[in-house]
N, C-alpha and C positions, 0 to 999 in steps of 0.2 A: 504494500500500500504506500503510495507516494504522499508527499507533503500536500500536494495539490488536492488529492482526493480526500485527505483528512480535513482540509480547510473547507472543501465543498460539503462534506458530510456534516460539519458543525453548522454551517449556514442553513442547511436544510433542517437541522434539529432544533432550530429556534422556535419557540412557541409563537403563534401568530398574535399580533397585537389586536385586542378587541377594539371595535369602533368606539370613539370617544375617550379612550384611555390615553394617558400621556406617555409618549415614548421619548426617551432621552436621545438627543441628536448625537450621532457618532459613538454611541455606547454599544455594548454587546447585547442590549435588550431590544434593540430595534432601530430602524432607520426612519428619518423624517422625510420620506419620499411621497407619502400619500397626502393628498390635500385634506382628507377627512380626519386625519389624526392630528391632534394638537401637539405641537412640539415645544419642548422647554429646553433652554440652553443652560449649561452649568454656569455658576457664578451669579453675580448680582446684576440686575438691570440698572440702567442709568437713573431711573426714578428712585430705586432703593438706595443707591449710592448718594444721590442728592439729599434724600431724607436723612440719611445717617450723618452727612456733613452738616446739615442744618441743626440737627439735635446736638451734635458735638459743639458747634459754634455757640448755641444757646447756653450749654453748660459752661463753656469757657468764659463767656461774657458774665454769667452769674458769679463765677468764682472771682473774676476780675473786679466786679462790683464789691464783693465782700472784702477782698484784700484792700481795695481802694478806700472803702469806708473805715476799715480798721486803721489804715495809715493816717487818714484825716483825724480820726478820734485820738490816736496817739499824739499827733502834732498838737491838737487842741489841748489835751491834758498836760502835755509838756509845757506849753505856753502858759497855761493857767498856774501850774506849779511854780514856774519861774516868777510869775506875777505875785503869788503869795509870798515867796521868799523875799522879793524886792519890797513888798509892802511891810513885812515884818522888819526888815533892815531899816527902812525909813522911819517906821514907828519907834524903833530903838534909838535912833539918832535924835529924836525930839527931846529937848532938854539938855542935850550934850552939845552938839555943834549947830543944831537948829533951835532957835529960841522958842520957849514955851510961852507964847503970848497970842492974843487974838490975831489971826491972820488967815489969808487964803492965798496959798502959794502953789505954783505948778512948775513942772519941768519935764525933761526928757532924759531917759536912761541911755546908756551906751548901745543897747540892743534895739533902740527905737521905741521902747515902751514909754508911755506917758504916765506921769504921776501927778497927784494933786493932794495937798494937805489943807484941811479946813479945821481951824481951831476957833471955837466959839464958847462963850460962857454957858455952863450947863444949867438948864431949867428943868426942874422935875416935872414930868408929864402927869397930868391928872389933877393937879392942884388948881383951884379956882384963882387963887392969888399967885401971880408970877413972882415967886420968891427966888432970888438969885443966891446961889451958893458960891463958895470959893472954887468949886470944881470947874475944870475946863473940859468940854467935849472935844476930843481929837478924832478926826476922821482922815484916814489915808486911803486913797484910791489909786490903783495901778491898772492901766489898760494895756494888755499886750499889743505889740506892734501889728500882729496879724489878725487880731480879734476885735480890735477897736473897742467900742463901749459895751457891746453885748457880752464880752468875756471879762469885763472889768472885775477886779477883786477889791472889796471895800472892807477895811478893818476899822472898828470903832473902839474907843476906850475913854475912860475918864482919868484925868490927871489933876493933881493938886499943885498949883504953882509954888515954886520954891522947894519942891521935893525932888529927889534924884531918881524917882521911879519912872 
């Protein structure tokens, strides 16, 4: 028996493809030569590939948004923390190299942040009579350079003139 006769015998031994069944093109299960038999090619169609790429792009964009929002939040928190430290440092300077007297002073820090000190006589809230005490209400406001007024940090305290506190 020759190779040719074996090959012919195998092709005759194939089961016939029933009408309406899918036959794989170029496979050992059948040929797509009949117009009545639906043919399916191996691999993905163009539509399936485009849908997969679209889903992948959507996932990548969502991950990008999450990473971006986390980075913005980290920058915001870092700026706010620097503003808190600057406000505490300015508050600690009042009475030392900044005079403890009624004033409204402002300036700018080296990183571009703006600060403001407001010192006024303290008036106890809730009293009908406006009784003044010897206390001074000290307010220090620091606004980060990138956050402007909405991220401003305000520290308030009471100080007694003539004391070193």
